[in-house]
PDB file of N, CA, C, O and CB in Angstrom:
ATOM      1  N   MET A   1      89.502 -33.012  17.054  1.00  0.00           N
ATOM      2  CA  MET A   1      89.343 -34.442  16.904  1.00  0.00           C
ATOM      3  C   MET A   1      90.553 -34.982  16.157  1.00  0.00           C
ATOM      4  O   MET A   1      90.948 -34.424  15.133  1.00  0.00           O
ATOM      5  CB  MET A   1      88.024 -34.787  16.166  1.00  0.00           C
ATOM      6  N   PRO A   2      91.141 -36.055  16.654  1.00  0.00           N
ATOM      7  CA  PRO A   2      92.262 -36.656  15.942  1.00  0.00           C
ATOM      8  C   PRO A   2      91.835 -37.112  14.547  1.00  0.00           C
ATOM      9  O   PRO A   2      90.722 -37.603  14.358  1.00  0.00           O
ATOM     10  CB  PRO A   2      92.831 -37.841  16.738  1.00  0.00           C
ATOM     11  N   ALA A   3      92.720 -36.947  13.587  1.00  0.00           N
ATOM     12  CA  ALA A   3      92.395 -37.275  12.194  1.00  0.00           C
ATOM     13  C   ALA A   3      92.009 -38.735  12.022  1.00  0.00           C
ATOM     14  O   ALA A   3      91.125 -39.050  11.225  1.00  0.00           O
ATOM     15  CB  ALA A   3      93.571 -36.953  11.292  1.00  0.00           C
ATOM     16  N   HIS A   4      92.662 -39.634  12.761  1.00  0.00           N
ATOM     17  CA  HIS A   4      92.352 -41.054  12.601  1.00  0.00           C
ATOM     18  C   HIS A   4      90.938 -41.381  13.092  1.00  0.00           C
ATOM     19  O   HIS A   4      90.323 -42.320  12.587  1.00  0.00           O
ATOM     20  CB  HIS A   4      93.377 -41.906  13.355  1.00  0.00           C
ATOM     21  N   LEU A   5      90.411 -40.634  14.059  1.00  0.00           N
ATOM     22  CA  LEU A   5      89.032 -40.860  14.501  1.00  0.00           C
ATOM     23  C   LEU A   5      88.029 -40.184  13.572  1.00  0.00           C
ATOM     24  O   LEU A   5      86.872 -40.600  13.506  1.00  0.00           O
ATOM     25  CB  LEU A   5      88.844 -40.349  15.931  1.00  0.00           C
ATOM     26  N   ALA A   6      88.452 -39.155  12.860  1.00  0.00           N
ATOM     27  CA  ALA A   6      87.566 -38.503  11.889  1.00  0.00           C
ATOM     28  C   ALA A   6      87.152 -39.477  10.791  1.00  0.00           C
ATOM     29  O   ALA A   6      86.082 -39.325  10.200  1.00  0.00           O
ATOM     30  CB  ALA A   6      88.255 -37.273  11.269  1.00  0.00           C
ATOM     31  N   LEU A   7      87.984 -40.471  10.514  1.00  0.00           N
ATOM     32  CA  LEU A   7      87.634 -41.495   9.521  1.00  0.00           C
ATOM     33  C   LEU A   7      86.359 -42.233   9.910  1.00  0.00           C
ATOM     34  O   LEU A   7      85.578 -42.629   9.045  1.00  0.00           O
ATOM     35  CB  LEU A   7      88.783 -42.495   9.357  1.00  0.00           C
ATOM     36  N   LEU A   8      86.152 -42.413  11.185  1.00  0.00           N
ATOM     37  CA  LEU A   8      84.960 -43.105  11.668  1.00  0.00           C
ATOM     38  C   LEU A   8      83.693 -42.354  11.272  1.00  0.00           C
ATOM     39  O   LEU A   8      82.693 -42.975  10.913  1.00  0.00           O
ATOM     40  CB  LEU A   8      85.020 -43.274  13.189  1.00  0.00           C
ATOM     41  N   LEU A   9      83.726 -41.028  11.334  1.00  0.00           N
ATOM     42  CA  LEU A   9      82.547 -40.220  11.040  1.00  0.00           C
ATOM     43  C   LEU A   9      82.235 -40.141   9.554  1.00  0.00           C
ATOM     44  O   LEU A   9      81.168 -39.656   9.177  1.00  0.00           O
ATOM     45  CB  LEU A   9      82.733 -38.837  11.584  1.00  0.00           C
ATOM     46  N   ARG A  10      83.129 -40.601   8.716  1.00  0.00           N
ATOM     47  CA  ARG A  10      82.865 -40.613   7.271  1.00  0.00           C
ATOM     48  C   ARG A  10      81.970 -41.781   6.870  1.00  0.00           C
ATOM     49  O   ARG A  10      81.419 -41.792   5.769  1.00  0.00           O
ATOM     50  CB  ARG A  10      84.180 -40.680   6.492  1.00  0.00           C
ATOM     51  N   GLN A  11      81.826 -42.749   7.744  1.00  0.00           N
ATOM     52  CA  GLN A  11      80.973 -43.910   7.479  1.00  0.00           C
ATOM     53  C   GLN A  11      79.517 -43.547   7.783  1.00  0.00           C
ATOM     54  O   GLN A  11      79.236 -42.548   8.444  1.00  0.00           O
ATOM     55  CB  GLN A  11      81.426 -45.141   8.329  1.00  0.00           C
ATOM     56  N   GLU A  12      78.607 -44.373   7.291  1.00  0.00           N
ATOM     57  CA  GLU A  12      77.197 -44.210   7.645  1.00  0.00           C
ATOM     58  C   GLU A  12      77.025 -44.579   9.118  1.00  0.00           C
ATOM     59  O   GLU A  12      77.623 -45.551   9.579  1.00  0.00           O
ATOM     60  CB  GLU A  12      76.274 -45.093   6.729  1.00  0.00           C
ATOM     61  N   PRO A  13      76.220 -43.822   9.861  1.00  0.00           N
ATOM     62  CA  PRO A  13      75.998 -44.181  11.266  1.00  0.00           C
ATOM     63  C   PRO A  13      75.288 -45.526  11.389  1.00  0.00           C
ATOM     64  O   PRO A  13      74.483 -45.892  10.532  1.00  0.00           O
ATOM     65  CB  PRO A  13      75.181 -43.092  11.971  1.00  0.00           C
ATOM     66  N   ALA A  14      75.589 -46.253  12.452  1.00  0.00           N
ATOM     67  CA  ALA A  14      74.931 -47.528  12.719  1.00  0.00           C
ATOM     68  C   ALA A  14      73.532 -47.311  13.286  1.00  0.00           C
ATOM     69  O   ALA A  14      72.666 -48.177  13.166  1.00  0.00           O
ATOM     70  CB  ALA A  14      75.767 -48.369  13.686  1.00  0.00           C
ATOM     71  N   PHE A  15      73.315 -46.154  13.902  1.00  0.00           N
ATOM     72  CA  PHE A  15      72.041 -45.869  14.551  1.00  0.00           C
ATOM     73  C   PHE A  15      71.805 -44.368  14.524  1.00  0.00           C
ATOM     74  O   PHE A  15      72.729 -43.589  14.757  1.00  0.00           O
ATOM     75  CB  PHE A  15      72.016 -46.409  16.009  1.00  0.00           C
ATOM     76  N   VAL A  16      70.568 -43.955  14.239  1.00  0.00           N
ATOM     77  CA  VAL A  16      70.175 -42.542  14.272  1.00  0.00           C
ATOM     78  C   VAL A  16      68.816 -42.457  14.952  1.00  0.00           C
ATOM     79  O   VAL A  16      67.905 -43.219  14.630  1.00  0.00           O
ATOM     80  CB  VAL A  16      70.128 -41.916  12.822  1.00  0.00           C
ATOM     81  N   SER A  17      68.682 -41.530  15.891  1.00  0.00           N
ATOM     82  CA  SER A  17      67.367 -41.285  16.489  1.00  0.00           C
ATOM     83  C   SER A  17      67.131 -39.782  16.541  1.00  0.00           C
ATOM     84  O   SER A  17      68.062 -38.996  16.717  1.00  0.00           O
ATOM     85  CB  SER A  17      67.264 -41.917  17.919  1.00  0.00           C
ATOM     86  N   ARG A  18      65.875 -39.402  16.385  1.00  0.00           N
ATOM     87  CA  ARG A  18      65.492 -37.988  16.443  1.00  0.00           C
ATOM     88  C   ARG A  18      64.268 -37.858  17.332  1.00  0.00           C
ATOM     89  O   ARG A  18      63.319 -38.636  17.229  1.00  0.00           O
ATOM     90  CB  ARG A  18      65.209 -37.412  15.016  1.00  0.00           C
ATOM     91  N   GLU A  19      64.306 -36.865  18.202  1.00  0.00           N
ATOM     92  CA  GLU A  19      63.177 -36.600  19.088  1.00  0.00           C
ATOM     93  C   GLU A  19      62.920 -35.104  19.115  1.00  0.00           C
ATOM     94  O   GLU A  19      63.847 -34.297  19.047  1.00  0.00           O
ATOM     95  CB  GLU A  19      63.442 -37.143  20.521  1.00  0.00           C
ATOM     96  N   LYS A  20      61.656 -34.751  19.215  1.00  0.00           N
ATOM     97  CA  LYS A  20      61.290 -33.347  19.344  1.00  0.00           C
ATOM     98  C   LYS A  20      60.132 -33.266  20.324  1.00  0.00           C
ATOM     99  O   LYS A  20      59.110 -33.930  20.149  1.00  0.00           O
ATOM    100  CB  LYS A  20      60.912 -32.714  17.958  1.00  0.00           C
ATOM    101  N   ASP A  21      60.299 -32.440  21.365  1.00  0.00           N
ATOM    102  CA  ASP A  21      59.274 -32.328  22.388  1.00  0.00           C
ATOM    103  C   ASP A  21      59.485 -31.031  23.162  1.00  0.00           C
ATOM    104  O   ASP A  21      60.622 -30.639  23.426  1.00  0.00           O
ATOM    105  CB  ASP A  21      59.300 -33.554  23.339  1.00  0.00           C
ATOM    106  N   HIS A  22      58.411 -30.379  23.519  1.00  0.00           N
ATOM    107  CA  HIS A  22      58.452 -29.165  24.343  1.00  0.00           C
ATOM    108  C   HIS A  22      59.386 -28.095  23.772  1.00  0.00           C
ATOM    109  O   HIS A  22      60.097 -27.426  24.522  1.00  0.00           O
ATOM    110  CB  HIS A  22      58.889 -29.516  25.754  1.00  0.00           C
ATOM    111  N   GLY A  23      59.384 -27.936  22.456  1.00  0.00           N
ATOM    112  CA  GLY A  23      60.200 -26.903  21.828  1.00  0.00           C
ATOM    113  C   GLY A  23      61.674 -27.228  21.718  1.00  0.00           C
ATOM    114  O   GLY A  23      62.467 -26.393  21.284  1.00  0.00           O
ATOM    115  N   ARG A  24      62.043 -28.432  22.106  1.00  0.00           N
ATOM    116  CA  ARG A  24      63.442 -28.858  22.017  1.00  0.00           C
ATOM    117  C   ARG A  24      63.530 -30.008  21.029  1.00  0.00           C
ATOM    118  O   ARG A  24      62.569 -30.745  20.810  1.00  0.00           O
ATOM    119  CB  ARG A  24      64.004 -29.280  23.417  1.00  0.00           C
ATOM    120  N   GLY A  25      64.685 -30.136  20.453  1.00  0.00           N
ATOM    121  CA  GLY A  25      64.926 -31.262  19.560  1.00  0.00           C
ATOM    122  C   GLY A  25      66.266 -31.885  19.874  1.00  0.00           C
ATOM    123  O   GLY A  25      67.172 -31.227  20.387  1.00  0.00           O
ATOM    124  N   GLU A  26      66.380 -33.153  19.560  1.00  0.00           N
ATOM    125  CA  GLU A  26      67.648 -33.842  19.779  1.00  0.00           C
ATOM    126  C   GLU A  26      67.811 -34.916  18.719  1.00  0.00           C
ATOM    127  O   GLU A  26      66.874 -35.643  18.392  1.00  0.00           O
ATOM    128  CB  GLU A  26      67.718 -34.458  21.205  1.00  0.00           C
ATOM    129  N   GLU A  27      69.016 -34.996  18.194  1.00  0.00           N
ATOM    130  CA  GLU A  27      69.373 -36.040  17.243  1.00  0.00           C
ATOM    131  C   GLU A  27      70.612 -36.741  17.769  1.00  0.00           C
ATOM    132  O   GLU A  27      71.584 -36.090  18.154  1.00  0.00           O
ATOM    133  CB  GLU A  27      69.614 -35.458  15.810  1.00  0.00           C
ATOM    134  N   ARG A  28      70.579 -38.068  17.786  1.00  0.00           N
ATOM    135  CA  ARG A  28      71.734 -38.858  18.209  1.00  0.00           C
ATOM    136  C   ARG A  28      72.147 -39.761  17.063  1.00  0.00           C
ATOM    137  O   ARG A  28      71.322 -40.444  16.456  1.00  0.00           O
ATOM    138  CB  ARG A  28      71.415 -39.691  19.487  1.00  0.00           C
ATOM    139  N   ARG A  29      73.441 -39.750  16.781  1.00  0.00           N
ATOM    140  CA  ARG A  29      73.996 -40.631  15.751  1.00  0.00           C
ATOM    141  C   ARG A  29      75.126 -41.427  16.391  1.00  0.00           C
ATOM    142  O   ARG A  29      75.943 -40.890  17.139  1.00  0.00           O
ATOM    143  CB  ARG A  29      74.507 -39.816  14.497  1.00  0.00           C
ATOM    144  N   VAL A  30      75.152 -42.720  16.080  1.00  0.00           N
ATOM    145  CA  VAL A  30      76.130 -43.621  16.695  1.00  0.00           C
ATOM    146  C   VAL A  30      76.881 -44.366  15.598  1.00  0.00           C
ATOM    147  O   VAL A  30      76.284 -44.901  14.664  1.00  0.00           O
ATOM    148  CB  VAL A  30      75.437 -44.625  17.668  1.00  0.00           C
ATOM    149  N   TRP A  31      78.193 -44.386  15.735  1.00  0.00           N
ATOM    150  CA  TRP A  31      79.059 -45.153  14.843  1.00  0.00           C
ATOM    151  C   TRP A  31      79.791 -46.190  15.683  1.00  0.00           C
ATOM    152  O   TRP A  31      80.167 -45.927  16.825  1.00  0.00           O
ATOM    153  CB  TRP A  31      80.070 -44.224  14.079  1.00  0.00           C
ATOM    154  N   VAL A  32      79.987 -47.365  15.107  1.00  0.00           N
ATOM    155  CA  VAL A  32      80.737 -48.433  15.775  1.00  0.00           C
ATOM    156  C   VAL A  32      81.738 -48.981  14.771  1.00  0.00           C
ATOM    157  O   VAL A  32      81.390 -49.267  13.625  1.00  0.00           O
ATOM    158  CB  VAL A  32      79.784 -49.571  16.314  1.00  0.00           C
ATOM    159  N   SER A  33      82.976 -49.125  15.207  1.00  0.00           N
ATOM    160  CA  SER A  33      83.995 -49.674  14.321  1.00  0.00           C
ATOM    161  C   SER A  33      84.869 -50.662  15.078  1.00  0.00           C
ATOM    162  O   SER A  33      85.279 -50.419  16.213  1.00  0.00           O
ATOM    163  CB  SER A  33      84.854 -48.551  13.717  1.00  0.00           C
ATOM    164  N   ARG A  34      85.138 -51.770  14.428  1.00  0.00           N
ATOM    165  CA  ARG A  34      86.079 -52.754  14.972  1.00  0.00           C
ATOM    166  C   ARG A  34      87.464 -52.581  14.338  1.00  0.00           C
ATOM    167  O   ARG A  34      88.371 -53.372  14.598  1.00  0.00           O
ATOM    168  CB  ARG A  34      85.555 -54.192  14.733  1.00  0.00           C
ATOM    169  N   ASN A  35      87.622 -51.552  13.512  1.00  0.00           N
ATOM    170  CA  ASN A  35      88.925 -51.238  12.908  1.00  0.00           C
ATOM    171  C   ASN A  35      89.771 -50.526  13.954  1.00  0.00           C
ATOM    172  O   ASN A  35      89.704 -49.305  14.092  1.00  0.00           O
ATOM    173  CB  ASN A  35      88.766 -50.352  11.614  1.00  0.00           C
ATOM    174  N   LEU A  36      90.544 -51.273  14.669  1.00  0.00           N
ATOM    175  CA  LEU A  36      91.279 -50.730  15.804  1.00  0.00           C
ATOM    176  C   LEU A  36      92.454 -49.857  15.401  1.00  0.00           C
ATOM    177  O   LEU A  36      93.069 -49.227  16.261  1.00  0.00           O
ATOM    178  CB  LEU A  36      91.766 -51.842  16.666  1.00  0.00           C
ATOM    179  N   HIS A  37      92.783 -49.802  14.117  1.00  0.00           N
ATOM    180  CA  HIS A  37      93.842 -48.889  13.679  1.00  0.00           C
ATOM    181  C   HIS A  37      93.412 -47.435  13.876  1.00  0.00           C
ATOM    182  O   HIS A  37      94.241 -46.532  13.774  1.00  0.00           O
ATOM    183  CB  HIS A  37      94.200 -49.145  12.198  1.00  0.00           C
ATOM    184  N   LEU A  38      92.122 -47.196  14.157  1.00  0.00           N
ATOM    185  CA  LEU A  38      91.641 -45.841  14.434  1.00  0.00           C
ATOM    186  C   LEU A  38      92.183 -45.308  15.758  1.00  0.00           C
ATOM    187  O   LEU A  38      92.205 -44.099  15.989  1.00  0.00           O
ATOM    188  CB  LEU A  38      90.115 -45.819  14.453  1.00  0.00           C
ATOM    189  N   VAL A  39      92.618 -46.217  16.619  1.00  0.00           N
ATOM    190  CA  VAL A  39      93.153 -45.829  17.927  1.00  0.00           C
ATOM    191  C   VAL A  39      94.657 -46.052  17.903  1.00  0.00           C
ATOM    192  O   VAL A  39      95.124 -47.188  17.826  1.00  0.00           O
ATOM    193  CB  VAL A  39      92.480 -46.642  19.093  1.00  0.00           C
ATOM    194  N   GLU A  40      95.407 -44.970  17.968  1.00  0.00           N
ATOM    195  CA  GLU A  40      96.870 -45.068  17.864  1.00  0.00           C
ATOM    196  C   GLU A  40      97.464 -45.961  18.947  1.00  0.00           C
ATOM    197  O   GLU A  40      98.437 -46.671  18.695  1.00  0.00           O
ATOM    198  CB  GLU A  40      97.496 -43.681  17.947  1.00  0.00           C
ATOM    199  N   GLU A  41      96.894 -45.935  20.145  1.00  0.00           N
ATOM    200  CA  GLU A  41      97.432 -46.704  21.268  1.00  0.00           C
ATOM    201  C   GLU A  41      96.709 -48.032  21.454  1.00  0.00           C
ATOM    202  O   GLU A  41      96.707 -48.567  22.563  1.00  0.00           O
ATOM    203  CB  GLU A  41      97.343 -45.892  22.545  1.00  0.00           C
ATOM    204  N   ALA A  42      96.099 -48.580  20.415  1.00  0.00           N
ATOM    205  CA  ALA A  42      95.287 -49.799  20.541  1.00  0.00           C
ATOM    206  C   ALA A  42      96.064 -50.953  21.167  1.00  0.00           C
ATOM    207  O   ALA A  42      95.491 -51.734  21.927  1.00  0.00           O
ATOM    208  CB  ALA A  42      94.767 -50.221  19.176  1.00  0.00           C
ATOM    209  N   ALA A  43      97.336 -51.075  20.867  1.00  0.00           N
ATOM    210  CA  ALA A  43      98.137 -52.179  21.407  1.00  0.00           C
ATOM    211  C   ALA A  43      98.260 -52.098  22.931  1.00  0.00           C
ATOM    212  O   ALA A  43      98.498 -53.110  23.590  1.00  0.00           O
ATOM    213  CB  ALA A  43      99.531 -52.177  20.774  1.00  0.00           C
ATOM    214  N   GLU A  44      98.098 -50.900  23.486  1.00  0.00           N
ATOM    215  CA  GLU A  44      98.209 -50.711  24.934  1.00  0.00           C
ATOM    216  C   GLU A  44      96.910 -51.039  25.669  1.00  0.00           C
ATOM    217  O   GLU A  44      96.898 -51.095  26.898  1.00  0.00           O
ATOM    218  CB  GLU A  44      98.617 -49.284  25.237  1.00  0.00           C
ATOM    219  N   TRP A  45      95.825 -51.254  24.940  1.00  0.00           N
ATOM    220  CA  TRP A  45      94.515 -51.521  25.542  1.00  0.00           C
ATOM    221  C   TRP A  45      94.206 -53.008  25.390  1.00  0.00           C
ATOM    222  O   TRP A  45      93.617 -53.417  24.390  1.00  0.00           O
ATOM    223  CB  TRP A  45      93.393 -50.645  24.879  1.00  0.00           C
ATOM    224  N   ALA A  46      94.591 -53.807  26.356  1.00  0.00           N
ATOM    225  CA  ALA A  46      94.339 -55.251  26.298  1.00  0.00           C
ATOM    226  C   ALA A  46      92.843 -55.519  26.204  1.00  0.00           C
ATOM    227  O   ALA A  46      92.058 -54.981  26.985  1.00  0.00           O
ATOM    228  CB  ALA A  46      94.934 -55.964  27.536  1.00  0.00           C
ATOM    229  N   GLY A  47      92.457 -56.347  25.249  1.00  0.00           N
ATOM    230  CA  GLY A  47      91.059 -56.718  25.106  1.00  0.00           C
ATOM    231  C   GLY A  47      90.202 -55.723  24.350  1.00  0.00           C
ATOM    232  O   GLY A  47      88.981 -55.876  24.304  1.00  0.00           O
ATOM    233  N   LEU A  48      90.808 -54.713  23.758  1.00  0.00           N
ATOM    234  CA  LEU A  48      90.029 -53.716  23.019  1.00  0.00           C
ATOM    235  C   LEU A  48      89.306 -54.380  21.856  1.00  0.00           C
ATOM    236  O   LEU A  48      89.924 -55.095  21.067  1.00  0.00           O
ATOM    237  CB  LEU A  48      90.939 -52.575  22.507  1.00  0.00           C
ATOM    238  N   ALA A  49      88.001 -54.149  21.744  1.00  0.00           N
ATOM    239  CA  ALA A  49      87.197 -54.805  20.709  1.00  0.00           C
ATOM    240  C   ALA A  49      86.625 -53.831  19.691  1.00  0.00           C
ATOM    241  O   ALA A  49      86.455 -54.194  18.527  1.00  0.00           O
ATOM    242  CB  ALA A  49      86.074 -55.571  21.346  1.00  0.00           C
ATOM    243  N   ALA A  50      86.323 -52.593  20.106  1.00  0.00           N
ATOM    244  CA  ALA A  50      85.677 -51.661  19.178  1.00  0.00           C
ATOM    245  C   ALA A  50      85.816 -50.231  19.673  1.00  0.00           C
ATOM    246  O   ALA A  50      86.109 -49.980  20.842  1.00  0.00           O
ATOM    247  CB  ALA A  50      84.193 -52.015  18.997  1.00  0.00           C
ATOM    248  N   VAL A  51      85.600 -49.310  18.760  1.00  0.00           N
ATOM    249  CA  VAL A  51      85.531 -47.885  19.054  1.00  0.00           C
ATOM    250  C   VAL A  51      84.103 -47.452  18.751  1.00  0.00           C
ATOM    251  O   VAL A  51      83.552 -47.795  17.705  1.00  0.00           O
ATOM    252  CB  VAL A  51      86.589 -47.052  18.216  1.00  0.00           C
ATOM    253  N   VAL A  52      83.506 -46.697  19.668  1.00  0.00           N
ATOM    254  CA  VAL A  52      82.141 -46.204  19.491  1.00  0.00           C
ATOM    255  C   VAL A  52      82.167 -44.686  19.570  1.00  0.00           C
ATOM    256  O   VAL A  52      82.821 -44.113  20.442  1.00  0.00           O
ATOM    257  CB  VAL A  52      81.171 -46.806  20.563  1.00  0.00           C
ATOM    258  N   CYS A  53      81.458 -44.041  18.661  1.00  0.00           N
ATOM    259  CA  CYS A  53      81.325 -42.588  18.665  1.00  0.00           C
ATOM    260  C   CYS A  53      79.841 -42.256  18.782  1.00  0.00           C
ATOM    261  O   CYS A  53      79.021 -42.792  18.037  1.00  0.00           O
ATOM    262  CB  CYS A  53      81.954 -41.947  17.375  1.00  0.00           C
ATOM    263  N   VAL A  54      79.500 -41.376  19.712  1.00  0.00           N
ATOM    264  CA  VAL A  54      78.127 -40.904  19.875  1.00  0.00           C
ATOM    265  C   VAL A  54      78.144 -39.399  19.660  1.00  0.00           C
ATOM    266  O   VAL A  54      78.819 -38.665  20.383  1.00  0.00           O
ATOM    267  CB  VAL A  54      77.541 -41.278  21.293  1.00  0.00           C
ATOM    268  N   GLN A  55      77.399 -38.948  18.667  1.00  0.00           N
ATOM    269  CA  GLN A  55      77.314 -37.519  18.369  1.00  0.00           C
ATOM    270  C   GLN A  55      75.885 -37.074  18.681  1.00  0.00           C
ATOM    271  O   GLN A  55      74.922 -37.631  18.152  1.00  0.00           O
ATOM    272  CB  GLN A  55      77.701 -37.212  16.863  1.00  0.00           C
ATOM    273  N   THR A  56      75.760 -36.081  19.532  1.00  0.00           N
ATOM    274  CA  THR A  56      74.451 -35.585  19.948  1.00  0.00           C
ATOM    275  C   THR A  56      74.316 -34.135  19.518  1.00  0.00           C
ATOM    276  O   THR A  56      75.200 -33.315  19.768  1.00  0.00           O
ATOM    277  CB  THR A  56      74.257 -35.726  21.483  1.00  0.00           C
ATOM    278  N   ARG A  57      73.207 -33.829  18.873  1.00  0.00           N
ATOM    279  CA  ARG A  57      72.889 -32.447  18.511  1.00  0.00           C
ATOM    280  C   ARG A  57      71.588 -32.086  19.204  1.00  0.00           C
ATOM    281  O   ARG A  57      70.577 -32.773  19.056  1.00  0.00           O
ATOM    282  CB  ARG A  57      72.777 -32.261  16.950  1.00  0.00           C
ATOM    283  N   ARG A  58      71.627 -31.006  19.958  1.00  0.00           N
ATOM    284  CA  ARG A  58      70.426 -30.520  20.641  1.00  0.00           C
ATOM    285  C   ARG A  58      70.166 -29.100  20.191  1.00  0.00           C
ATOM    286  O   ARG A  58      71.091 -28.326  19.943  1.00  0.00           O
ATOM    287  CB  ARG A  58      70.577 -30.594  22.192  1.00  0.00           C
ATOM    288  N   TRP A  59      68.907 -28.778  20.093  1.00  0.00           N
ATOM    289  CA  TRP A  59      68.592 -27.403  19.739  1.00  0.00           C
ATOM    290  C   TRP A  59      67.371 -26.917  20.506  1.00  0.00           C
ATOM    291  O   TRP A  59      66.355 -27.603  20.616  1.00  0.00           O
ATOM    292  CB  TRP A  59      68.358 -27.278  18.234  1.00  0.00           C
ATOM    293  N   GLN A  60      67.509 -25.740  21.016  1.00  0.00           N
ATOM    294  CA  GLN A  60      66.450 -24.976  21.655  1.00  0.00           C
ATOM    295  C   GLN A  60      66.994 -23.562  21.696  1.00  0.00           C
ATOM    296  O   GLN A  60      67.882 -23.249  22.489  1.00  0.00           O
ATOM    297  CB  GLN A  60      66.062 -25.534  23.111  1.00  0.00           C
ATOM    298  N   GLN A  61      66.466 -22.726  20.855  1.00  0.00           N
ATOM    299  CA  GLN A  61      66.979 -21.361  20.717  1.00  0.00           C
ATOM    300  C   GLN A  61      68.477 -21.389  20.419  1.00  0.00           C
ATOM    301  O   GLN A  61      69.264 -20.721  21.088  1.00  0.00           O
ATOM    302  CB  GLN A  61      66.700 -20.539  22.001  1.00  0.00           C
ATOM    303  N   GLY A  62      68.843 -22.133  19.453  1.00  0.00           N
ATOM    304  CA  GLY A  62      70.250 -22.268  19.078  1.00  0.00           C
ATOM    305  C   GLY A  62      70.589 -23.729  18.885  1.00  0.00           C
ATOM    306  O   GLY A  62      69.709 -24.589  18.863  1.00  0.00           O
ATOM    307  N   ARG A  63      71.864 -23.998  18.746  1.00  0.00           N
ATOM    308  CA  ARG A  63      72.301 -25.358  18.459  1.00  0.00           C
ATOM    309  C   ARG A  63      73.519 -25.688  19.308  1.00  0.00           C
ATOM    310  O   ARG A  63      74.369 -24.836  19.566  1.00  0.00           O
ATOM    311  CB  ARG A  63      72.619 -25.533  16.955  1.00  0.00           C
ATOM    312  N   GLU A  64      73.582 -26.911  19.724  1.00  0.00           N
ATOM    313  CA  GLU A  64      74.725 -27.398  20.487  1.00  0.00           C
ATOM    314  C   GLU A  64      75.058 -28.793  19.976  1.00  0.00           C
ATOM    315  O   GLU A  64      74.159 -29.586  19.695  1.00  0.00           O
ATOM    316  CB  GLU A  64      74.429 -27.409  22.032  1.00  0.00           C
ATOM    317  N   GLN A  65      76.324 -29.087  19.858  1.00  0.00           N
ATOM    318  CA  GLN A  65      76.736 -30.413  19.393  1.00  0.00           C
ATOM    319  C   GLN A  65      77.823 -30.947  20.304  1.00  0.00           C
ATOM    320  O   GLN A  65      78.746 -30.225  20.682  1.00  0.00           O
ATOM    321  CB  GLN A  65      77.232 -30.365  17.924  1.00  0.00           C
ATOM    322  N   ARG A  66      77.706 -32.216  20.653  1.00  0.00           N
ATOM    323  CA  ARG A  66      78.725 -32.891  21.456  1.00  0.00           C
ATOM    324  C   ARG A  66      79.084 -34.196  20.776  1.00  0.00           C
ATOM    325  O   ARG A  66      78.225 -34.896  20.239  1.00  0.00           O
ATOM    326  CB  ARG A  66      78.232 -33.140  22.913  1.00  0.00           C
ATOM    327  N   THR A  67      80.353 -34.507  20.809  1.00  0.00           N
ATOM    328  CA  THR A  67      80.827 -35.775  20.259  1.00  0.00           C
ATOM    329  C   THR A  67      81.616 -36.478  21.352  1.00  0.00           C
ATOM    330  O   THR A  67      82.528 -35.901  21.945  1.00  0.00           O
ATOM    331  CB  THR A  67      81.702 -35.561  18.965  1.00  0.00           C
ATOM    332  N   ARG A  68      81.256 -37.729  21.611  1.00  0.00           N
ATOM    333  CA  ARG A  68      81.937 -38.518  22.638  1.00  0.00           C
ATOM    334  C   ARG A  68      82.423 -39.816  22.007  1.00  0.00           C
ATOM    335  O   ARG A  68      81.774 -40.375  21.123  1.00  0.00           O
ATOM    336  CB  ARG A  68      80.993 -38.807  23.855  1.00  0.00           C
ATOM    337  N   TYR A  69      83.571 -40.282  22.472  1.00  0.00           N
ATOM    338  CA  TYR A  69      84.137 -41.540  21.985  1.00  0.00           C
ATOM    339  C   TYR A  69      84.254 -42.510  23.153  1.00  0.00           C
ATOM    340  O   TYR A  69      84.541 -42.116  24.283  1.00  0.00           O
ATOM    341  CB  TYR A  69      85.526 -41.312  21.312  1.00  0.00           C
ATOM    342  N   TYR A  70      84.027 -43.785  22.858  1.00  0.00           N
ATOM    343  CA  TYR A  70      84.120 -44.827  23.870  1.00  0.00           C
ATOM    344  C   TYR A  70      84.965 -45.968  23.313  1.00  0.00           C
ATOM    345  O   TYR A  70      84.942 -46.240  22.113  1.00  0.00           O
ATOM    346  CB  TYR A  70      82.706 -45.330  24.294  1.00  0.00           C
ATOM    347  N   LEU A  71      85.700 -46.624  24.185  1.00  0.00           N
ATOM    348  CA  LEU A  71      86.449 -47.826  23.829  1.00  0.00           C
ATOM    349  C   LEU A  71      85.736 -49.008  24.466  1.00  0.00           C
ATOM    350  O   LEU A  71      85.392 -48.972  25.647  1.00  0.00           O
ATOM    351  CB  LEU A  71      87.950 -47.739  24.299  1.00  0.00           C
ATOM    352  N   VAL A  72      85.517 -50.048  23.687  1.00  0.00           N
ATOM    353  CA  VAL A  72      84.749 -51.204  24.147  1.00  0.00           C
ATOM    354  C   VAL A  72      85.678 -52.403  24.291  1.00  0.00           C
ATOM    355  O   VAL A  72      86.409 -52.743  23.360  1.00  0.00           O
ATOM    356  CB  VAL A  72      83.586 -51.525  23.168  1.00  0.00           C
ATOM    357  N   ASN A  73      85.649 -53.043  25.458  1.00  0.00           N
ATOM    358  CA  ASN A  73      86.439 -54.252  25.701  1.00  0.00           C
ATOM    359  C   ASN A  73      85.647 -55.493  25.330  1.00  0.00           C
ATOM    360  O   ASN A  73      84.416 -55.487  25.309  1.00  0.00           O
ATOM    361  CB  ASN A  73      86.879 -54.326  27.169  1.00  0.00           C
ATOM    362  N   ARG A  74      86.383 -56.554  25.038  1.00  0.00           N
ATOM    363  CA  ARG A  74      85.749 -57.848  24.787  1.00  0.00           C
ATOM    364  C   ARG A  74      85.168 -58.383  26.090  1.00  0.00           C
ATOM    365  O   ARG A  74      85.684 -58.109  27.173  1.00  0.00           O
ATOM    366  CB  ARG A  74      86.764 -58.860  24.182  1.00  0.00           C
ATOM    367  N   ASN A  75      84.089 -59.148  25.970  1.00  0.00           N
ATOM    368  CA  ASN A  75      83.533 -59.829  27.150  1.00  0.00           C
ATOM    369  C   ASN A  75      84.465 -60.950  27.559  1.00  0.00           C
ATOM    370  O   ASN A  75      85.057 -61.620  26.712  1.00  0.00           O
ATOM    371  CB  ASN A  75      82.106 -60.383  26.866  1.00  0.00           C
ATOM    372  N   ARG A  76      84.589 -61.146  28.829  1.00  0.00           N
ATOM    373  CA  ARG A  76      85.465 -62.217  29.326  1.00  0.00           C
ATOM    374  C   ARG A  76      84.666 -63.408  29.710  1.00  0.00           C
ATOM    375  O   ARG A  76      85.227 -64.411  30.152  1.00  0.00           O
ATOM    376  CB  ARG A  76      86.289 -61.753  30.508  1.00  0.00           C
TER     377      ARG A  76
END
């Protein structure tokens, strides 16, 4: 993960959900930032409004974690 995006994960998540069913569990945490300095190429993305990070942890006989980042454009 780029160091500048790691700053986003140091903040409190904007949303957290936890589910457990059929022996499986899942936790989703979402961060949203309008601090566009987190994206080095922000000037190249016309209309960029925010950076969103979704971190998903799933467990069933072990643990798996995925982190995804999204760039959000302004509405026109």
